[in-house]
N, CA, C and O of each residue as an XYZ file, in Angstrom:
880
protein
N     -64.906     70.251    102.729
C     -65.477     69.940    101.427
C     -65.061     68.552    100.960
O     -65.862     67.811    100.391
N     -63.798     68.209    101.205
C     -63.317     66.889    100.828
C     -64.056     65.812    101.601
O     -64.400     64.766    101.052
N     -64.301     66.081    102.903
C     -65.008     65.115    103.731
C     -66.422     64.867    103.199
O     -66.871     63.722    103.140
N     -67.123     65.935    102.812
C     -68.476     65.807    102.267
C     -68.472     65.014    100.978
O     -69.353     64.182    100.763
N     -67.484     65.258    100.105
C     -67.384     64.543     98.837
C     -67.181     63.059     99.079
O     -67.796     62.231     98.406
N     -66.317     62.709    100.039
C     -66.060     61.307    100.355
C     -67.326     60.638    100.872
O     -67.624     59.500    100.508
N     -68.071     61.345    101.721
C     -69.305     60.791    102.258
C     -70.335     60.529    101.161
O     -71.005     59.497    101.179
N     -70.467     61.441    100.218
C     -71.403     61.290     99.113
C     -71.030     60.109     98.240
O     -71.888     59.305     97.874
N     -69.762     60.002     97.907
C     -69.310     58.912     97.043
C     -69.456     57.563     97.724
O     -69.709     56.557     97.061
N     -69.298     57.533     99.040
C     -69.362     56.268     99.764
C     -70.761     55.672     99.786
O     -70.910     54.471    100.009
N     -71.786     56.482     99.561
C     -73.160     55.967     99.536
C     -73.468     55.245     98.234
O     -74.442     54.496     98.156
N     -72.647     55.463     97.209
C     -72.900     54.843     95.907
C     -73.827     55.656     95.046
O     -74.062     55.304     93.889
N     -74.370     56.751     95.587
C     -75.243     57.633     94.832
C     -74.756     59.060     94.994
O     -74.292     59.444     96.067
N     -74.859     59.835     93.946
C     -74.504     61.238     94.044
C     -75.678     62.026     94.600
O     -76.830     61.617     94.455
N     -75.393     63.142     95.228
C     -76.449     63.971     95.794
C     -77.367     64.496     94.705
O     -78.501     64.886     94.983
N     -76.885     64.510     93.457
C     -77.681     65.026     92.346
C     -78.189     63.895     91.450
O     -78.333     64.084     90.242
N     -78.461     62.730     92.026
C     -78.962     61.592     91.255
C     -80.210     61.967     90.487
O     -81.060     62.711     90.979
N     -80.315     61.440     89.262
C     -81.441     61.751     88.393
C     -82.218     60.488     88.058
O     -81.721     59.376     88.235
N     -83.441     60.668     87.573
C     -84.242     59.531     87.131
C     -83.458     58.739     86.087
O     -82.914     59.314     85.143
N     -83.401     57.424     86.258
C     -82.685     56.572     85.320
C     -81.285     56.205     85.760
O     -80.680     55.298     85.189
N     -80.759     56.881     86.753
C     -79.429     56.542     87.266
C     -79.448     55.159     87.911
O     -80.438     54.762     88.525
N     -78.353     54.441     87.763
C     -78.247     53.108     88.348
C     -77.214     53.097     89.471
O     -76.250     53.862     89.475
N     -77.455     52.200     90.417
C     -76.515     52.042     91.533
C     -76.605     50.623     92.056
O     -77.606     49.937     91.852
N     -75.556     50.187     92.731
C     -75.519     48.856     93.312
C     -75.593     48.934     94.828
O     -75.154     49.907     95.442
N     -76.158     47.890     95.413
C     -76.249     47.829     96.866
C     -76.283     46.371     97.301
O     -76.746     45.496     96.569
N     -75.789     46.134     98.493
C     -75.840     44.790     99.060
C     -77.185     44.596     99.740
O     -77.578     45.401    100.585
N     -77.884     43.542     99.381
C     -79.215     43.276     99.928
C     -79.113     42.324    101.119
O     -78.061     41.720    101.332
N     -80.186     42.180    101.899
C     -80.168     41.221    103.011
C     -79.759     39.831    102.527
O     -80.312     39.320    101.553
N     -78.815     39.239    103.192
C     -78.283     37.954    102.758
C     -76.974     38.089    102.008
O     -76.333     37.091    101.679
N     -76.569     39.347    101.733
C     -75.260     39.582    101.152
C     -75.177     39.557     99.646
O     -74.072     39.532     99.103
N     -76.312     39.561     98.936
C     -76.299     39.540     97.470
C     -76.188     40.968     96.939
O     -76.964     41.841     97.327
N     -75.225     41.199     96.055
C     -75.100     42.499     95.403
C     -76.127     42.585     94.280
O     -76.251     41.674     93.462
N     -76.863     43.702     94.256
C     -77.953     43.851     93.307
C     -77.911     45.266     92.714
O     -77.573     46.230     93.400
N     -78.257     45.366     91.436
C     -78.288     46.676     90.790
C     -79.708     47.233     90.768
O     -80.675     46.509     90.527
N     -79.809     48.520     91.023
C     -81.097     49.208     91.053
C     -81.052     50.405     90.110
O     -79.982     50.868     89.716
N     -82.251     50.899     89.752
C     -82.344     52.082     88.909
C     -83.347     53.057     89.525
O     -84.441     52.663     89.930
N     -82.969     54.313     89.590
C     -83.858     55.338     90.123
C     -85.027     55.544     89.168
O     -84.819     55.824     87.988
N     -86.260     55.406     89.668
C     -87.450     55.695     88.870
C     -87.812     57.162     89.005
O     -88.000     57.863     88.011
N     -87.908     57.614     90.238
C     -88.237     59.023     90.493
C     -87.410     59.538     91.650
O     -87.566     59.104     92.791
N     -86.534     60.463     91.339
C     -85.735     61.092     92.385
C     -86.636     61.910     93.305
O     -86.411     61.964     94.514
N     -87.651     62.543     92.732
C     -88.553     63.377     93.527
C     -89.358     62.548     94.527
O     -89.565     62.963     95.667
N     -89.811     61.364     94.086
C     -90.620     60.510     94.951
C     -89.791     59.472     95.692
O     -90.322     58.723     96.512
N     -88.495     59.422     95.409
C     -87.577     58.491     96.047
C     -88.013     57.042     95.833
O     -88.123     56.266     96.783
N     -88.257     56.693     94.572
C     -88.612     55.324     94.225
C     -87.574     54.742     93.262
O     -86.946     55.474     92.496
N     -87.405     53.444     93.307
C     -86.445     52.791     92.412
C     -86.957     51.425     92.002
O     -87.947     50.924     92.534
N     -86.253     50.830     91.034
C     -86.579     49.499     90.530
C     -85.348     48.608     90.619
O     -84.213     49.084     90.580
N     -85.591     47.312     90.739
C     -84.507     46.352     90.532
C     -84.200     46.384     89.049
O     -85.096     46.164     88.234
N     -82.961     46.651     88.679
C     -82.592     46.856     87.279
C     -82.573     45.534     86.507
O     -82.527     44.459     87.105
N     -82.609     45.622     85.191
C     -82.445     44.438     84.347
C     -81.073     43.825     84.604
O     -80.096     44.539     84.824
N     -81.009     42.478     84.574
C     -79.755     41.771     84.870
C     -79.150     42.284     86.172
O     -78.003     42.728     86.226
N     -79.968     42.203     87.216
C     -79.621     42.840     88.486
C     -78.540     42.128     89.279
O     -77.832     42.755     90.066
N     -78.408     40.821     89.079
C     -77.440     40.070     89.875
C     -76.581     39.188     88.972
O     -76.921     38.930     87.817
N     -75.477     38.741     89.520
C     -74.558     37.885     88.778
C     -75.200     36.520     88.508
O     -76.005     36.040     89.307
N     -74.846     35.905     87.393
C     -75.415     34.611     87.029
C     -75.002     33.494     87.989
O     -75.646     32.446     88.029
N     -73.946     33.707     88.754
C     -73.487     32.673     89.685
C     -74.126     32.794     91.067
O     -73.813     32.005     91.959
N     -75.012     33.768     91.257
C     -75.663     33.955     92.554
C     -76.427     32.698     92.951
O     -77.160     32.124     92.146
N     -76.247     32.275     94.205
C     -76.862     31.043     94.681
C     -77.767     31.309     95.884
O     -77.632     32.320     96.573
N     -78.701     30.366     96.121
C     -79.488     30.376     97.340
C     -80.636     31.361     97.341
O     -81.281     31.594     96.319
N     -80.881     31.938     98.510
C     -82.023     32.820     98.733
C     -81.682     34.248     98.335
O     -80.619     34.766     98.678
N     -82.602     34.878     97.604
C     -82.445     36.283     97.220
C     -83.604     37.074     97.824
O     -84.768     36.707     97.667
N     -83.271     38.154     98.510
C     -84.286     39.009     99.120
C     -84.265     40.374     98.449
O     -83.242     41.059     98.449
N     -85.393     40.764     97.879
C     -85.525     42.108     97.307
C     -86.005     43.016     98.446
O     -87.084     42.786     98.992
N     -85.237     44.030     98.810
C     -85.594     44.859     99.973
C     -86.737     45.827     99.690
O     -87.005     46.158     98.535
N     -87.403     46.275    100.738
C     -88.441     47.296    100.593
C     -87.831     48.656    100.296
O     -88.413     49.471     99.581
N     -86.658     48.887    100.852
C     -85.999     50.179    100.685
C     -84.502     49.978    100.573
O     -83.932     49.116    101.242
N     -83.869     50.770     99.730
C     -82.422     50.687     99.579
C     -81.860     52.091     99.354
O     -82.258     52.797     98.427
N     -80.936     52.473    100.216
C     -80.286     53.783    100.135
C     -81.286     54.939    100.029
O     -81.073     55.903     99.294
N     -82.367     54.814    100.773
C     -83.354     55.881    100.818
C     -84.417     55.830     99.739
O     -85.288     56.699     99.698
N     -84.370     54.831     98.860
C     -85.337     54.691     97.771
C     -86.258     53.499     98.046
O     -85.793     52.423     98.420
N     -87.559     53.696     97.860
C     -88.525     52.611     98.004
C     -88.529     51.764     96.739
O     -88.640     52.296     95.635
N     -88.409     50.471     96.892
C     -88.364     49.559     95.740
C     -89.793     49.211     95.327
O     -90.506     48.524     96.058
N     -90.209     49.692     94.145
C     -91.593     49.508     93.694
C     -91.706     48.669     92.425
O     -92.815     48.331     92.010
N     -90.590     48.330     91.808
C     -90.658     47.655     90.508
C     -89.479     46.706     90.328
O     -88.381     46.957     90.824
N     -89.725     45.606     89.604
C     -88.662     44.724     89.131
C     -88.705     44.792     87.612
O     -89.725     44.458     87.009
N     -87.635     45.210     86.999
C     -87.624     45.425     85.561
C     -87.535     44.116     84.776
O     -87.184     43.078     85.339
N     -87.853     44.160     83.468
C     -87.752     42.950     82.647
C     -86.361     42.322     82.712
O     -85.344     43.014     82.745
N     -86.350     40.981     82.730
C     -85.105     40.192     82.680
C     -84.210     40.365     83.900
O     -83.033     40.007     83.845
N     -84.727     40.897     84.986
C     -83.884     41.175     86.151
C     -83.148     39.948     86.675
O     -81.963     40.020     86.998
N     -83.854     38.819     86.759
C     -83.251     37.600     87.316
C     -83.298     36.440     86.315
O     -83.061     35.291     86.691
N     -83.592     36.722     85.086
C     -83.790     35.672     84.083
C     -82.593     34.734     83.981
O     -81.447     35.174     83.890
N     -82.879     33.434     83.996
C     -81.843     32.434     83.781
C     -80.891     32.205     84.934
O     -79.870     31.537     84.768
N     -81.205     32.749     86.106
C     -80.325     32.524     87.280
C     -80.682     31.164     87.883
O     -81.517     31.067     88.782
N     -80.040     30.134     87.375
C     -80.384     28.753     87.705
C     -80.092     28.353     89.144
O     -80.622     27.353     89.628
N     -79.257     29.122     89.830
C     -78.836     28.707     91.168
C     -79.641     29.364     92.281
O     -79.421     29.072     93.456
N     -80.581     30.259     91.921
C     -81.450     30.858     92.930
C     -82.464     29.808     93.383
O     -83.100     29.159     92.553
N     -82.613     29.644     94.689
C     -83.546     28.648     95.202
C     -84.828     29.270     95.762
O     -85.854     28.596     95.851
N     -84.776     30.545     96.138
C     -85.951     31.198     96.700
C     -85.818     32.709     96.560
O     -84.716     33.253     96.627
N     -86.956     33.386     96.364
C     -86.969     34.844     96.269
C     -88.038     35.402     97.195
O     -89.181     34.945     97.202
N     -87.642     36.395     97.972
C     -88.579     37.093     98.844
C     -88.869     38.460     98.244
O     -87.947     39.225     97.961
N     -90.155     38.772     98.049
C     -90.557     40.018     97.402
C     -91.096     41.005     98.441
O     -91.784     40.598     99.376
N     -90.790     42.298     98.287
C     -91.174     43.285     99.302
C     -92.627     43.732     99.210
O     -93.254     43.630     98.155
N     -93.151     44.224    100.314
C     -94.535     44.701    100.359
C     -94.725     46.047     99.674
O     -95.842     46.560     99.611
N     -93.645     46.620     99.162
C     -93.716     47.885     98.426
C     -93.846     47.664     96.920
O     -94.079     48.613     96.172
N     -93.697     46.422     96.473
C     -93.609     46.109     95.045
C     -94.962     46.241     94.347
O     -95.957     45.694     94.821
N     -95.007     46.964     93.221
C     -96.249     47.120     92.459
C     -96.186     46.482     91.077
O     -97.230     46.163     90.508
N     -94.983     46.286     90.518
C     -94.878     45.823     89.134
C     -93.671     44.899     88.947
O     -92.590     45.141     89.485
N     -93.890     43.830     88.166
C     -92.805     42.909     87.794
C     -92.806     42.805     86.276
O     -93.833     42.481     85.679
N     -91.677     43.073     85.652
C     -91.582     43.122     84.205
C     -91.507     41.759     83.534
O     -91.348     40.734     84.197
N     -91.621     41.761     82.220
C     -91.589     40.541     81.423
C     -90.265     39.782     81.617
O     -89.192     40.379     81.699
N     -90.377     38.466     81.685
C     -89.216     37.565     81.787
C     -88.364     37.825     83.033
O     -87.203     37.417     83.078
N     -88.916     38.488     84.027
C     -88.128     38.852     85.205
C     -87.484     37.646     85.883
O     -86.324     37.706     86.289
N     -88.237     36.547     86.007
C     -87.714     35.331     86.643
C     -87.777     34.145     85.679
O     -87.681     32.995     86.108
N     -87.934     34.409     84.409
C     -88.027     33.350     83.412
C     -86.806     32.428     83.463
O     -85.666     32.892     83.463
N     -87.058     31.127     83.506
C     -85.953     30.175     83.482
C     -85.251     29.960     84.802
O     -84.234     29.269     84.847
N     -85.767     30.534     85.886
C     -85.193     30.280     87.217
C     -85.801     28.980     87.740
O     -86.643     28.993     88.639
N     -85.373     27.879     87.176
C     -86.059     26.597     87.349
C     -85.954     26.021     88.760
O     -86.740     25.146     89.123
N     -85.015     26.486     89.548
C     -84.877     25.999     90.922
C     -85.499     26.963     91.924
O     -85.445     26.736     93.133
N     -86.084     28.034     91.416
C     -86.554     29.125     92.274
C     -87.971     28.876     92.789
O     -88.876     28.545     92.023
N     -88.143     29.042     94.094
C     -89.447     28.897     94.718
C     -89.925     30.270     95.190
O     -89.236     30.952     95.949
N     -91.120     30.666     94.726
C     -91.722     31.923     95.145
C     -92.800     31.590     96.169
O     -93.794     30.948     95.831
N     -92.615     32.015     97.412
C     -93.548     31.648     98.478
C     -94.868     32.399     98.373
O     -95.936     31.794     98.463
N     -94.803     33.717     98.182
C     -96.031     34.494     98.107
C     -95.783     35.821     97.403
O     -94.653     36.297     97.298
N     -96.884     36.402     96.921
C     -96.816     37.700     96.262
C     -97.369     38.772     97.202
O     -98.368     38.540     97.882
N     -96.735     39.933     97.245
C     -97.229     40.990     98.133
C     -98.566     41.548     97.666
O     -98.857     41.542     96.470
N     -99.376     42.030     98.597
C    -100.685     42.589     98.270
C    -100.572     43.847     97.423
O    -101.535     44.242     96.765
N     -99.409     44.473     97.435
C     -99.185     45.704     96.670
C     -98.996     45.452     95.182
O     -99.098     46.381     94.381
N     -98.719     44.193     94.795
C     -98.400     43.867     93.405
C     -99.653     43.907     92.526
O    -100.632     43.215     92.804
N     -99.618     44.723     91.458
C    -100.795     44.867     90.588
C    -100.507     44.570     89.117
O    -101.443     44.477     88.322
N     -99.236     44.418     88.734
C     -98.919     44.201     87.323
C     -97.761     43.215     87.180
O     -96.718     43.362     87.817
N     -97.972     42.180     86.310
C     -96.928     41.185     86.040
C     -96.856     40.974     84.536
O     -97.884     40.775     83.888
N     -95.654     41.017     83.975
C     -95.451     40.959     82.536
C     -95.392     39.555     81.942
O     -95.508     38.555     82.651
N     -95.205     39.506     80.611
C     -95.135     38.252     79.854
C     -94.049     37.323     80.405
O     -92.925     37.747     80.669
N     -94.412     36.045     80.573
C     -93.444     35.002     80.948
C     -92.615     35.373     82.184
O     -91.498     34.882     82.342
N     -93.140     36.218     83.048
C     -92.360     36.718     84.181
C     -91.855     35.612     85.090
O     -90.743     35.697     85.613
N     -92.670     34.562     85.287
C     -92.285     33.488     86.202
C     -92.221     32.137     85.500
O     -92.276     31.103     86.166
N     -92.110     32.118     84.202
C     -92.100     30.872     83.454
C     -90.996     29.937     83.950
O     -89.817     30.293     83.955
N     -91.403     28.729     84.370
C     -90.443     27.735     84.819
C     -90.180     27.721     86.308
O     -89.447     26.857     86.789
N     -90.760     28.657     87.059
C     -90.528     28.729     88.507
C     -91.471     27.787     89.271
O     -92.409     27.226     88.705
N     -91.196     27.633     90.558
C     -92.072     26.896     91.465
C     -92.767     27.895     92.373
O     -92.118     28.719     93.017
N     -94.105     27.817     92.421
C     -94.897     28.756     93.213
C     -95.939     27.964     93.990
O     -96.660     27.154     93.407
N     -96.025     28.187     95.288
C     -96.949     27.414     96.116
C     -98.383     27.552     95.612
O     -99.059     26.548     95.383
N     -98.844     28.766     95.442
C    -100.183     29.017     94.928
C    -100.234     30.419     94.338
O     -99.434     31.284     94.696
N    -101.180     30.636     93.433
C    -101.332     31.941     92.787
C    -102.773     32.408     92.940
O    -103.709     31.692     92.586
N    -102.940     33.616     93.471
C    -104.263     34.236     93.566
C    -104.248     35.507     92.723
O    -103.510     36.448     93.015
N    -105.068     35.524     91.678
C    -105.140     36.689     90.791
C    -106.283     37.582     91.272
O    -107.457     37.281     91.055
N    -105.923     38.670     91.918
C    -106.934     39.568     92.488
C    -107.629     40.402     91.405
O    -107.185     40.446     90.258
N    -108.714     41.053     91.789
C    -109.477     41.891     90.863
C    -108.641     43.017     90.272
O    -108.827     43.388     89.113
N    -107.723     43.562     91.061
C    -106.961     44.741     90.623
C    -105.669     44.392     89.894
O    -104.900     45.286     89.543
N    -105.421     43.113     89.664
C    -104.166     42.706     89.039
C    -104.278     42.645     87.519
O    -105.313     42.259     86.975
N    -103.192     43.033     86.841
C    -103.091     42.927     85.387
C    -101.966     41.952     85.062
O    -100.808     42.202     85.394
N    -102.304     40.852     84.419
C    -101.316     39.857     84.025
C    -101.204     39.820     82.507
O    -102.190     40.025     81.800
N    -100.010     39.560     82.014
C     -99.784     39.484     80.573
C     -99.745     38.025     80.122
O     -99.916     37.104     80.919
N     -99.521     37.847     78.854
C     -99.549     36.517     78.244
C     -98.520     35.567     78.861
O     -97.351     35.917     79.024
N     -98.976     34.368     79.197
C     -98.101     33.278     79.651
C     -97.267     33.635     80.875
O     -96.129     33.186     81.007
N     -97.820     34.428     81.754
C     -97.095     34.867     82.950
C     -96.529     33.706     83.744
O     -95.395     33.765     84.220
N     -97.332     32.631     83.890
C     -96.924     31.493     84.714
C     -96.779     30.210     83.892
O     -96.961     29.114     84.422
N     -96.458     30.336     82.623
C     -96.346     29.164     81.763
C     -95.242     28.225     82.248
O     -94.162     28.663     82.645
N     -95.538     26.919     82.208
C     -94.565     25.868     82.556
C     -94.056     25.965     83.993
O     -92.954     25.509     84.296
N     -94.853     26.556     84.868
C     -94.477     26.623     86.283
C     -94.885     25.346     87.012
O     -95.606     24.509     86.467
N     -94.419     25.211     88.236
C     -94.909     24.188     89.144
C     -95.766     24.898     90.180
O     -95.251     25.580     91.066
N     -97.094     24.729     90.058
C     -98.050     25.403     90.931
C     -99.068     24.376     91.407
O     -99.522     23.538     90.628
N     -99.423     24.442     92.680
C    -100.397     23.498     93.213
C    -101.834     23.976     93.031
O    -102.709     23.204     92.640
N    -102.070     25.265     93.319
C    -103.436     25.775     93.291
C    -103.497     27.168     92.681
O    -102.577     27.973     92.830
N    -104.615     27.438     91.982
C    -104.823     28.723     91.319
C    -106.199     29.260     91.703
O    -107.189     28.528     91.686
N    -106.249     30.544     92.049
C    -107.521     31.215     92.331
C    -107.590     32.486     91.494
O    -106.637     33.264     91.455
N    -108.718     32.692     90.828
C    -108.879     33.873     89.984
C    -110.112     34.652     90.431
O    -111.208     34.100     90.539
N    -109.912     35.952     90.690
C    -110.989     36.793     91.195
C    -111.351     37.939     90.245
O    -112.371     38.599     90.448
N    -110.552     38.185     89.233
C    -110.837     39.287     88.320
C    -111.820     38.851     87.232
O    -112.068     37.657     87.063
N    -112.380     39.813     86.494
C    -113.450     39.519     85.544
C    -113.028     38.573     84.425
O    -113.805     37.722     83.994
N    -111.788     38.730     83.959
C    -111.310     37.904     82.845
C    -110.258     36.910     83.323
O    -109.258     37.295     83.929
N    -110.489     35.641     83.049
C    -109.525     34.580     83.366
C    -108.685     34.396     82.101
O    -109.128     33.746     81.154
N    -107.499     34.952     82.081
C    -106.696     35.006     80.868
C    -105.747     33.843     80.657
O    -105.745     32.860     81.398
N    -104.940     33.994     79.617
C    -104.026     32.950     79.160
C    -102.710     33.022     79.953
O    -101.683     33.460     79.434
N    -102.762     32.588     81.205
C    -101.622     32.795     82.109
C    -100.940     31.506     82.563
O     -99.780     31.542     82.975
N    -101.633     30.371     82.497
C    -101.135     29.178     83.186
C    -100.894     27.970     82.266
O    -100.922     26.836     82.743
N    -100.664     28.175     80.989
C    -100.559     27.036     80.076
C     -99.458     26.054     80.487
O     -98.397     26.432     80.984
N     -99.761     24.791     80.255
C     -98.783     23.698     80.418
C     -98.287     23.527     81.851
O     -97.178     23.039     82.072
N     -99.106     23.927     82.824
C     -98.762     23.676     84.221
C     -99.398     22.358     84.660
O    -100.498     22.341     85.211
N     -98.704     21.276     84.412
C     -99.273     19.957     84.707
C     -99.385     19.693     86.206
O    -100.034     18.733     86.620
N     -98.760     20.534     87.013
C     -98.786     20.329     88.465
C    -100.025     20.913     89.132
O    -100.315     20.576     90.280
N    -100.767     21.786     88.437
C    -101.947     22.411     89.041
C    -102.996     21.347     89.376
O    -103.429     20.589     88.508
N    -103.393     21.305     90.641
C    -104.399     20.340     91.093
C    -105.765     20.988     91.301
O    -106.798     20.376     91.030
N    -105.765     22.247     91.790
C    -107.026     22.895     92.148
C    -107.136     24.261     91.488
O    -106.171     25.024     91.440
N    -108.339     24.561     90.976
C    -108.616     25.863     90.370
C    -109.890     26.419     90.989
O    -110.925     25.754     91.028
N    -109.791     27.647     91.467
C    -110.965     28.315     92.034
C    -111.317     29.508     91.151
O    -110.460     30.335     90.840
N    -112.589     29.588     90.750
C    -113.077     30.678     89.911
C    -114.005     31.545     90.755
O    -115.046     31.086     91.224
N    -113.616     32.796     90.940
C    -114.323     33.676     91.851
C    -115.660     34.191     91.357
O    -116.050     33.966     90.212
N    -116.344     34.877     92.235
C    -117.696     35.388     91.974
C    -117.763     36.298     90.754
O    -118.745     36.267     90.013
N    -116.723     37.111     90.537
C    -116.810     38.148     89.507
C    -116.210     37.746     88.155
O    -116.154     38.568     87.240
N    -115.767     36.507     88.021
C    -115.213     36.056     86.740
C    -116.335     35.971     85.707
O    -117.338     35.290     85.921
N    -116.156     36.670     84.585
C    -117.172     36.699     83.533
C    -116.713     36.036     82.237
O    -117.536     35.558     81.456
N    -115.410     36.008     82.012
C    -114.862     35.469     80.768
C    -113.692     34.545     81.082
O    -112.824     34.874     81.891
N    -113.682     33.377     80.428
C    -112.564     32.442     80.567
C    -111.967     32.216     79.190
O    -112.595     31.597     78.332
N    -110.747     32.720     78.974
C    -110.098     32.575     77.686
C    -110.748     33.418     76.610
O    -111.566     34.292     76.897
N    -110.377     33.147     75.362
C    -110.918     33.861     74.205
C    -111.655     32.866     73.326
O    -111.038     32.165     72.524
N    -112.939     32.804     73.469
C    -113.765     31.861     72.696
C    -113.872     32.350     71.245
O    -113.964     33.559     71.030
N    -113.862     31.457     70.235
C    -113.907     30.004     70.345
C    -112.549     29.333     70.127
O    -112.501     28.122     69.911
N    -111.469     30.067     70.177
C    -110.157     29.493     69.887
C    -109.659     28.628     71.047
O    -109.359     29.169     72.111
N    -109.559     27.292     70.882
C    -109.108     26.437     71.974
C    -107.668     26.714     72.375
O    -107.286     26.455     73.517
N    -106.863     27.234     71.456
C    -105.461     27.513     71.780
C    -105.339     28.653     72.779
O    -104.288     28.826     73.396
N    -106.412     29.437     72.944
C    -106.390     30.542     73.876
C    -107.020     30.183     75.216
O    -107.142     31.041     76.091
N    -107.424     28.921     75.386
C    -107.999     28.502     76.656
C    -106.933     28.613     77.737
O    -105.835     28.084     77.563
N    -107.223     29.285     78.846
C    -106.179     29.592     79.829
C    -105.561     28.400     80.538
O    -104.465     28.518     81.087
N    -106.233     27.255     80.541
C    -105.696     26.100     81.251
C    -105.280     24.984     80.293
O    -105.199     23.823     80.696
N    -105.018     25.321     79.038
C    -104.600     24.303     78.080
C    -103.266     23.688     78.513
O    -102.330     24.403     78.872
N    -103.193     22.375     78.476
C    -101.983     21.672     78.886
C    -101.877     21.428     80.378
O    -100.899     20.839     80.840
N    -102.880     21.877     81.147
C    -102.866     21.664     82.608
C    -103.561     20.341     82.912
O    -104.676     20.319     83.434
N    -102.900     19.254     82.586
C    -103.518     17.924     82.603
C    -103.680     17.330     83.996
O    -104.323     16.292     84.151
N    -103.106     17.970     85.012
C    -103.173     17.403     86.358
C    -104.312     17.923     87.208
O    -104.419     17.560     88.379
N    -105.173     18.774     86.641
C    -106.254     19.372     87.435
C    -107.221     18.303     87.946
O    -107.717     17.479     87.177
N    -107.476     18.330     89.241
C    -108.382     17.385     89.873
C    -109.695     18.028     90.299
O    -110.714     17.348     90.425
N    -109.670     19.346     90.522
C    -110.861     20.018     91.023
C    -110.957     21.433     90.484
O    -110.008     22.210     90.593
N    -112.104     21.771     89.901
C    -112.411     23.149     89.527
C    -113.655     23.560     90.303
O    -114.724     22.967     90.158
N    -113.492     24.583     91.124
C    -114.611     25.041     91.956
C    -114.963     26.479     91.587
O    -114.093     27.347     91.521
N    -116.250     26.717     91.347
C    -116.743     28.053     91.026
C    -117.488     28.605     92.231
O    -118.288     27.903     92.850
N    -117.225     29.853     92.559
C    -117.935     30.505     93.661
C    -119.443     30.409     93.410
O    -119.905     30.652     92.296
N    -120.192     30.063     94.427
C    -121.640     29.867     94.264
C    -122.374     31.161     93.891
O    -123.507     31.110     93.412
N    -121.741     32.312     94.105
C    -122.369     33.591     93.770
C    -122.099     34.010     92.323
O    -122.620     35.028     91.865
N    -121.285     33.228     91.600
C    -121.003     33.541     90.201
C    -122.250     33.243     89.358
O    -122.786     32.136     89.403
N    -122.701     34.234     88.594
C    -123.941     34.108     87.834
C    -123.751     33.530     86.431
O    -124.727     33.286     85.722
N    -122.492     33.310     86.029
C    -122.204     32.847     84.671
C    -121.722     31.402     84.640
O    -122.161     30.620     83.797
N    -120.836     31.045     85.541
C    -120.268     29.693     85.571
C    -120.753     28.932     86.805
O    -121.164     29.521     87.805
N    -120.693     27.599     86.699
C    -121.207     26.756     87.778
C    -120.389     25.460     87.819
O    -120.114     24.869     86.774
N    -120.006     25.023     89.000
C    -119.219     23.785     89.108
C    -119.951     22.710     89.900
O    -119.356     21.683     90.229
N    -121.220     22.918     90.212
C    -121.950     21.897     90.952
C    -122.133     20.638     90.104
O    -122.243     20.708     88.880
N    -122.162     19.509     90.765
C    -122.366     18.213     90.100
C    -121.405     18.050     88.914
O    -121.799     17.702     87.801
N    -120.126     18.318     89.208
C    -119.068     18.182     88.183
C    -119.364     19.036     86.946
O    -119.181     18.598     85.811
N    -119.826     20.264     87.198
C    -120.113     21.236     86.132
C    -121.316     20.851     85.287
O    -121.455     21.333     84.163
N    -122.190     19.991     85.806
C    -123.386     19.581     85.059
C    -124.682     20.023     85.734
O    -125.752     19.481     85.460
N    -124.572     21.021     86.623
C    -125.767     21.483     87.343
C    -126.715     22.221     86.388
O    -127.776     22.684     86.807
């Protein structure tokens, strides 16, 4: 019995773990990270708020699975203000990223988003560097998700092109997909989704889009 108890405690989780319980684990690369059980029955967990120490440096990898739990969510403020993170790798199991999750990680480069990701909260990546952003039809983004980021190219495929990219002066290319029907909230100019994006050189609209057109510099 003593041996079994020692084995259970050594995993960092009790055999009777419940929804909402938190635990720590070392992730690939040696970073200690805190997680929270979402569903004990489904064996899913989230990266907890304030998941890592503020002095964490370099590359951070969020694992697909940890201690038998599939990582499906990053909670609000999980990595906020971690100035020394240079890169984050996100798992293919991830479906949701909470508000301010990476806000203020000014040295952080996000290479790509997993196809499983469908929801991103307010200011989640504000201030980060991202190679490119593709907003798929099934994705839900909140206000100012990518505000003040460094982004080269943006592609939007969902019906509504929302207020997600303000003040990104680094954006050079914008692609508007076939199914985009609404851009911003007319007639308020402050709600225009690309306000402050002064570096844009090219806006291209899919030729199958029946509402918007970019031929002849948008004068077709």
